[in-house]
N, C-alpha and C positions, 0 to 999 in steps of 0.2 A: 587105575582107580575106576571103580564103577560107582557112579553117583546115584544114591537113592533119591535125593532131592537136590543135588548140586552137581557141578561139573568138576570143581577143583577144591582142594581143601582150604585154599585162601578165601574162597567164597562162603565157606561153611564154618560155623563155630564148633560143630561137633564132628569128630572123625570116629568112625566105628570100625575097629579092626576085627575081622572075623575070619572064618574058614568054612569052606563048603562041607556040609554034612555034620556040622556042630549043633547039637540040640540046645546047648546054652546060648549059642549065637542067635538061634531062631527066637528064643524067649526074649533075649536082650534087644534084638532088632525091633520087636513089637513095642517095647517100652520106649526106646529111642525115637522111633517114628511117631508114636503117640504124643510124647512130650514135645518134640520139635514142632509138630503140627499145632499143638495147643498154644505154644508160646511164639509161633511165627518164625522159627529159626530153621536153618538148613542143616542137613548132615550129609556126609559122604561116607561111603562104605569102601574099605580097602581089604583085600584078601591077603592075610599074613603070608600065605604060601607063594604069593607073587612078588614079594619083596625080601631079598636076602637079609637086609639089615633088620627089618621088622621081625622076620622069622627067628633070627639069632637072639633077639631081645625078648620077644613076647610069645614064643612058641607054646609054652605051657600055661599062658595066662588068657588066651582068647576065650571069650571076646574081651577086647579092651576098648574103653571109651576115653576119648580125649575131648576136653573143652578148651577152646582158645589155645590149642597147642600143648596143653598140659594134661598128663594122665589123670583121669578122673576116677574111673572104676575098672575092675577086671572081674571076669567070671559072671557076675550079676550086675544089673543096673537098677539102682533104687530110683524110682520115678520122682519122688519128692526131692531127693538130693540133686538129681539132674535139673529139675525145674528151678530149684533155688540157685544153682550155679549159673543158669541161663538168664535169670531175672533179677537177681540181687547184685547190685554193684556194677552192672554193665560188663564190658569186655575185660578179660583178665590179661590177655597177651597182647 
């Protein structure tokens, strides 16, 4: 796992599953980083190609965003929806 702003997924509320060379991932990363910075949350980034289980499940859906361990979005990240998930109702998982 490479941490964009965290070291392990249990320290971060958002996990961002990506792959190198993915243009949708680059766009989504900017949204995830901005929203997490705005609300004071951490995120970790995981390369789908480095994890056989993630690759088997999410190969065609990257980027995939998880909040509190639950799948939140794939392909695109809606900033408002992510912000609400991180600010309304506290932790989910």
